[in-house]
N, C-alpha and C positions, 0 to 999 in steps of 0.2 A: 522238654517233655519227658515225663517219667515212663520208664519201660514197664509194661503190664506184666512182664515175666519175672523181673527181679526187683523192680521198684527204684532203680537207680535213675537219677535225672540226667538227661542228655541235652545239651544246647544244640542250636542249629549247626554250628561249626563242627561239633563232634559227630552229629548225625550224618552230615555231609561227608566228612572225612572217612567215615566207616560205611559208606554206601547204604545209608538208611538203616543201619543196624545199631543195636545197643553196644556201647563201649565196654560194658561189663560182661554181659552174657551172650552177646552177638545175636540176640533175638531181633528179627526184622520188625520194624515199625510198620503198622498197617496204613496209617494216615500221616500225611505231612502238612501241618497247618500253614506252613510258609510256602507251599506249592502254589504256582500261578495257574495250574491246570483246572482248578475249580474255584468257584466263588464261595464255597462252603468251607469254612476254616474250623476244624475241630481236631481233637487229639485222640489217641488210643484210650487214655483214661476216661475221656468224655463218653466214648462209645461203650466202654466196659461198664461205666456207672449206670448207664441206661439199662443194660442187661441185668445188672444187679438190682436196680430199683424195680423194674417191671416184674421180675421173678421173686420179689420180696426176699432177697438174699438167697436165691436158689431154692425156695420152698414152693413156688407156684410155677405151673406151666403157662405158656402164653402162645398166641397165634402169631404168625408172621405179620399179619395186618395190625395187630395190637402193637407190635414192635415198631412198625412203620409209623403209626400215629404218634407214639410217644417220641420217637426220634424227630419227626417233623415238628412237633410242638416245642421240643428243646431247641432245635435249630432256629425255628421262627422266633422264639424268645431271645435267643442269642443274637440273632440278626437285627431284630427290631428294637431291642431295648437300648436306650441311650446309655452308653458306658459311663459308669460313675467316675472313672478316672478322667474321662474327658471333661466332665462337668467341673471336677476339681481343678483341672488345668485351666479351664476358662476363668474360674474364680481367681486363680493365682495371676493369670494374665491381667484380669481387671484390677486386682489389688496393686500389683507391682508395675503394671503398665501405665498407670495414671501419671506418676512423676517422670516417666521416661518417654513414652510414646503413646499419644491418644489413639493413633491409628491401630495399634495392636489390640487395644481394648475394643474398638469398633469392630474389627475383623473377627475377633474371638466371639463377641456377643452376637454378631450377625450369623456366624456359622451355627451357633447354638439355636438361634431362632429358625434358621432354614431347616435344620434337622428336626426341630419340634413341629414345624409346619408340615413337613413331609410325613412325620409319624401321625399327625392328627388326621391326615387324609388317607392313610394306608388302610385298605380293607383287610389286610392281614392281621391288624391289631384288633383287640377287643375294644368295646365301646368305652370302657373306663380308661384305658390307655390313651385312646384317641382324645377323649374329653380332657384328660390331664394336660396333654400337649397343646390342645387348643386353648386351654385356660392360660398356659404359660405364654403363648403367643399374644393373647389379649392383654395380659399384665405387662408384657414387654413393651407393647405399644403405649400403654399408660405411662410407664417409666420413661421411655424415650421422649414422649410428648412433654412431660413435666420437667425432667432434668434438662432436656434439650432447649426448651424455652428459657429456663432460668440461666443456663450457661450462655445462650445467645444474648440475653439481656445484659449479663455481667460483662461481656466483652463487646457489646454493641455491634453484633454481627447479624445483619438481616438475612444473609444467605443461610446460616446455620439455623436461624429461626424458621425459615420456610422449609428447609430439609427436615427438621425435627417434627414440624406439624404434619407434613406429607407422610413421612415414614411412620410416625406414631399413629396417625389416624388410619393409615392403611392396615397396620397390624391389628389395631383394635377392631376394625371392620372384618378382617379375615378371621380373627379369633372368634368374634361374636357370631359371624355367619356360620362358622363350622360348629360352634356349640349349639346353635339353633337347629342346624341340620341334624346333628346327632340326637338331639332331644326328640325331633320328629320321627327319626328312624327308630329310636328306642320305644316310642309309643306304639309302633307297629310290630314290635318284637325284635329280638336280637338279629342283626343282619348276618347273612351267610358269610362264612369264612372261606379262605382259599388255602390250599396246600402249598407249602414252600418247595418240597421236593416231589419227585415222581417215583412210581413203582420201579421203573427200570434202573434208575440211579440207586435206589435203595437196595435192589437185588445185587447190583455190582458191589456195593459196599459190604453187604452180608457175605457174599461169596469170597471176597478178598479177606475179610476177617476170619472166616472159617478155614481158608487155605493156610493162613499163617498161625492162627491161634487154636484151631480145632473146632469141632462142632459145638454150636450153641445148644447145650444139652437140654435146656428147658424150653426151647422153641419147638413147638409141635410141627410135625410133617403135615403134608396135605392130608385131608380127611379121606383116605382111600376107602372105597366100598369093598367089604369082604364078601365074596360070593359064596364061600364055603360055609355051610351052616355050622354053628358052634354046638358042641355036645354039652347039654345042660342036664344036670341031675334031675330025674323025674320028680324027686321029692321037693325040689325047689320050684319046679313049674306048677306043682299042685297048689301053690300059694299065689297070691296076687299082690298088687301094690295099692296103697291108699291114694297115692299121688303120682302124677307124671308131669314132667316139664317138656313141652314140645317147642322146639326152636325152629326158626324159619331158615336156618342154615346148618349144614353138617359141621362147619367149623366151630360154631358156638356150642353145639351139642358135644363135640369132641373135647372142647375146652373144659366144660363142666365135668365130664366123665374123667378126664385126665387128672383133674384136681379133686377127685373123690367127692364131688358134690352129691352124687346119688347115694353114697354110703352115709354121709353126714346128715342128710336130710331124709333118708329112708324113702326115696322115690325113684321112679324110672326116669331116664332122660333119653329123648328121641328127637329126631329132626323131621320136619314135614317131608323131606326128601327121602326118608327111609333109612337114616343112619341111626345106629350101626346095623348094616344090612344083614350081617350073619346071624343076628339074634332078634331082628326087628319083628318078624312074624310071631315068634315065641312070646315076646314081651306083650304084643298086642293081644294075644290070646289070654294071657294072664290078666291084663288090665280089664278085659271085658267080663271077667268073672266077678268083679267088684261092683255091686250096685251103688256103693257110696263113693265111687271114684271122684277125685277132684283133679281137674286139668288146669295147668298153668301155661299160658301162652307167653313166649318170650321172642321178641322180634325187633327188627329195625323200625325206626320211625320213617317209613317210606310207604309208597302205594302198595308194594308187594307185602311189606310187613304188616300193615293194618288189615290186609285181606286174610291173614292167617286165621283170625277168629272165625270168620264166616266159613272158611274151608273146613275147619275142625267140626263145626256144628252141622254142616250140610253134606259132607262127603261120606258115602257108605263105607269107605276104607278107614274112617275115623270114628266119629261119635254121633252120626245122624241116627234118629230113632232111639235115642237113649235119654236118660234123665241125669246125666252128669252135670256137675257145676263147673263152669269154666271161669277162671280168673285171668284177666288180661294184665300181666305184670308190666307190659310196655316193651319197647319204647313207644309211647304215645305222644303226639304233638302237644297235648294239653300239659304234659309233665315238664315241658321245656319252653313253652311260649313265655316270653319275657324273662327267660332264665339264661344268663350269659355264661353259665358254667359248662354247658355242653358245646361240642364243636359242630356247628350247623353248617352243612354244605348245600350247594344249590346246582341243579342240573336241569336243563330244559326238558329232557326226555322224561324226567320224573314228574314234571308238571303235566305233561301230556298223559302219562299213565294215571295220574291222580284224577284228571278230568274224565277219564274213561272208567273210573271205578263204578261198580254196580250200586244200585240203590240199597241193596241189602248190606253192603259194606259201609256206605255213607250214613246209614241210619244209626250206626254205633258211634259216629263222630259228631262233634259240635261244629257249628258254622265256622268258628275260628280255626278249628283243626283242618277242615276241608280247604279253607282259603290258604292256610299255611302249606298244605301239601300241593295244592294247585299252583303255588308260586314256584314249585320245583325244589323246595327245601327238603332235606332229609338228614337223619342222624343214624350212624351205624353203631351197633352194640360194641363192635370191636374198637371203637374210638375210646372206650373205657378200659382202664387197666384191669387185669385179672382180679386183683384184690378188691377193687371197687365193684366190679361186676358181680363177683361172688357174694359180697356183703349185701348189696342192695336186693339181689334176687332172694337171698335167704330172708332178709327183712320183709320182702313182699309176701313170701309164703307165710311167715310168722304173723303178719298183719291179717292175712285171710283167715287165720284161726281165732282171731279175737272177735267175739260177738259185738263188742262196742263199736268196732270199725264199720258196722253196717247200719248204725243208728243214724237218723237224720242229723245233718250238720256235724258229723264226725270228722269230716275233712279228709278221711283216709281212703275210702272206697266208694265208688259210684255204682249203683245198680243200673245196668243198662236195660235189662228186660228179660222176660222169659220167652222161650221159643219152643213151640210145640210142632215138631215135624210131622205129626200125624194129621194136624188140622191147621193149616196156615191162616184160616179165617177166624180161629178161636180167639176170644177176648181173654181167656184165662192165661195165667202165668205158669202153666205146667210145662214140663219138658225141660229143656236145657236152660239153666239160669246163668246169666252172664254178669260178671262183675269186673270193673276196671279199677286198678290201683292208681290213685291220683298223683302219686309222687314216685320218683325214681331215685331213692337215696337222699 
């Protein structure tokens, strides 16, 4: 394992002899991949590369939860992926084992089949990975059936014939059944994934890393609420903003602000919880001065997240009794139904919350979205890297400025409707106009 401090490689014997320190610079190794204390085997360079990747080489800030999601994804991929070296080894066993020992060929081949069968049924894997492994199991059954029968006939062995037929047909059945099951699941949308690690273990790793290697400078602290009002130049408060992004969490608002999203897009950034508290009231006063204000909602694909839109247009603390235009950037279930790129999770309590959503919230959603939410599925904004999140939100705002996006069949934006808070029975589309961006990057 290479030392992250000096770059010198240290093998296990050298690390052990030096009490877990680098033989060159005496820097302590944070993680020991050969340790039996944990089932997660990774190195210091592995952990450091994740920090480098998520921060785009130290140019972007990220939240602890974003770090958690990326680390979990890398560990899951490392754990679930069939090692290419093992496949090569099995191929070598097959090639060189034929003239020496048929048993070694059978054992190696069966191990690979068992691993593939396990991967095809693991819910931790994406559907395409599961499908590929199920296909391998199916093909393996065909190969065993054909070659086994031919071999049995060549040596006139009824026992091998029977074994080949039973094993081959069993594998064909298992592979085909799994493929059919995956096809049925995929027709209903991407199944929910499961996390490999938990928050407590993640925090232990982060604490140990920072004790040894120093603070992870680009990882944001908790979004603390500042109670002391900030002193803002009156000349600045005399102006307003043309746009405001309202997030459903202080953490996401903090992320956007830390990465200068508000400067680069000339807009205010707030959270529905009142972050940043020390300038929140001042910013709201500035926003209310602009009759042409455009509001962009940014939230999780969850019952609480999809309720953000209704809260913005009905709460007197926000934009009720106004004519603002609101754009729902997402996350919306419609942006990810039948899309395997997002990490979808599932919790029973989220399903209960979705079933208790008000009619006003549900009228903005399609039947498929309501069904998706009521199944307990959800996607968090922080499951996306800072680079991806910043890019797609910027694209969503840019799309809202394009008139052609609002034309019929444009495929870019859906007009949900107009809401007049002065007269709920009015058939007119005056008042707050609501648009939903149909894609998220």
